[in-house]
Steps between C-alpha positions, in 0.01 A plus 500: 500500500605173341873458556752300303818356643808364339818330607812637322750259343249218480135555419220755510207393713145573396584731212214395277244786508551740210335810643615860535566651841590182685818509699820318412671405826828343601668372813722756667779243549571130478400416858220740593149483361427873504375608160572829329320632196720539191232599251144473375368312201365697209251381240652256249491621139247317289639663183818679399831439670675597823760776489864472595535542876174327593546298820329161514458170677523190280163323495653151480862516618398736780801731497545877474620674188494809281422532128791592271327500159232300315509266202219396269498119473299231324364220717450156342257311724470131407169479688349757266257305280603720206865391527571251216603158631709445186731786605661298781480173309697642206745674729583181692557319171738770384272576206527876549434574131143374530396651833147641466457875531359629825181704493431814700261297713778261603739770630454736792698825518587628847757693700799355681735722698871517558507536877736539793426274796582549865800292610332426836225310321651364179820332623317171558242549225722583203828321447626762255393807306554613144804319364761608249759300311861586580783496248659201674359170363261334742475800733204728567412776741161609627339788685319355801162645582413626150255283311145495360142517626172475311242778516250272672745426783559866591335616825585874494546699818619842614767532766406641839705797615845363581864603454591139419520376141200278423715251307822349635719476190845643437384659171182660634644848555678493165181405318247721684465845651251583771240777489277594793186711453370755758274232646798278580436240228827370355530387139796364307607590148753333274836662436701507180674186630181299447469621141868425435460154653216421261657657192840338551359152566177497303583183303572308820206640698222508242215264583275408210324164531362322807375140486270336754304181550298346783508121541349299788457809714853637451567806285841548335605838357828532310688765302853513362775747408787478256820569693751498215773287345832376636783298355479132584686393812704251296753620243354489150144433618199686362378816672238454770179702510352553845147566625361564845146385580271584792232264625220558749316192632163562668278256683156606380344173615353397834762250626863537608758385245878459498724520195710184474653484151543702183540386142614736224509456123731749330490532122743711296467613139814294433268195516630385835273398786595444862293353783590580862343353813590584857373543854316820582607838362807709591577253777157531663179300519248768592186400687204717405178527692191623313557861396879489544758543226871455433714696253847425371727570205754290313705504179545295188752515217492376140754470222249667270340845491150380583297208627214418733438301814217352701465262788308329778503522878418195713310600815398291798162579653433484872319168444831361356363482147711653223397746230675632191499875435585642159760769438372672185736513200680830447741625237866577558556789261810704443312828486150549638281777373328711758416852603585678822283786615684810608392712792 
């Protein structure tokens, strides 16, 4: 039997086959190399969506998680030949009144999932989770270990018989209840707490649009959330509108690259434009070998209710040559339209 191994808190090893029945294994402790089976992969869904309680391994970030609930999203792929080039050109110029309409051929509809991730794996992979705006100006709070995963990145598995929770997260037992069938197979089902979590925070959690673009062998995927409005930190200043954005950077090329610099252009509907350049992202300069990826989240605020932003990453290749990688433009909207599927 083909066996898969993974190293908690850092990286899964060899978790690339997407076939049912193969074992998901882990080290028994930090020093020994004895492996114990924690579950078996099941067949990935080619259509439809995964139900709440489905356990998975993340195809790219290589960490364990469990599905909370799905969202239907639109994906705007700039490498799609049907995507109008004038869309981004007009957006960067601030000419949003003359942006060409997008055709059905230029937009892909797919599922993304609100998910809970295992603390043992995600501490180093995800700097924060879903983020909310507090009432105190300039302050936010977030729920670590709860974020998003695309349908294509879900490697579903069933837990092997074990009294231990499959996901190490302080909210796991509040969000899920366990059921075991006569054959010993354990499944997990969402509680009313999951439904309340979605219903009470739907405006902050709803994911609608995802933007992606591949340049020089590096793919960038980005999506944003409106977090709300706060009074300005200075007396008499205009209110500040906040957004959180998530970015996944994937090396889909055949050479190792390292992110060196970022440049952002931020445009508000108040006709103000700001350009920001700095080293790396979130204090890091990730080095990505072919097939590796890096995900992070950050925040931006405007004095207006909407805007848009785009940017460029400067990467250094292993041969010391530099390449520019585009960050596709995306809107900063006060209220995004979207639909959540209920289970």
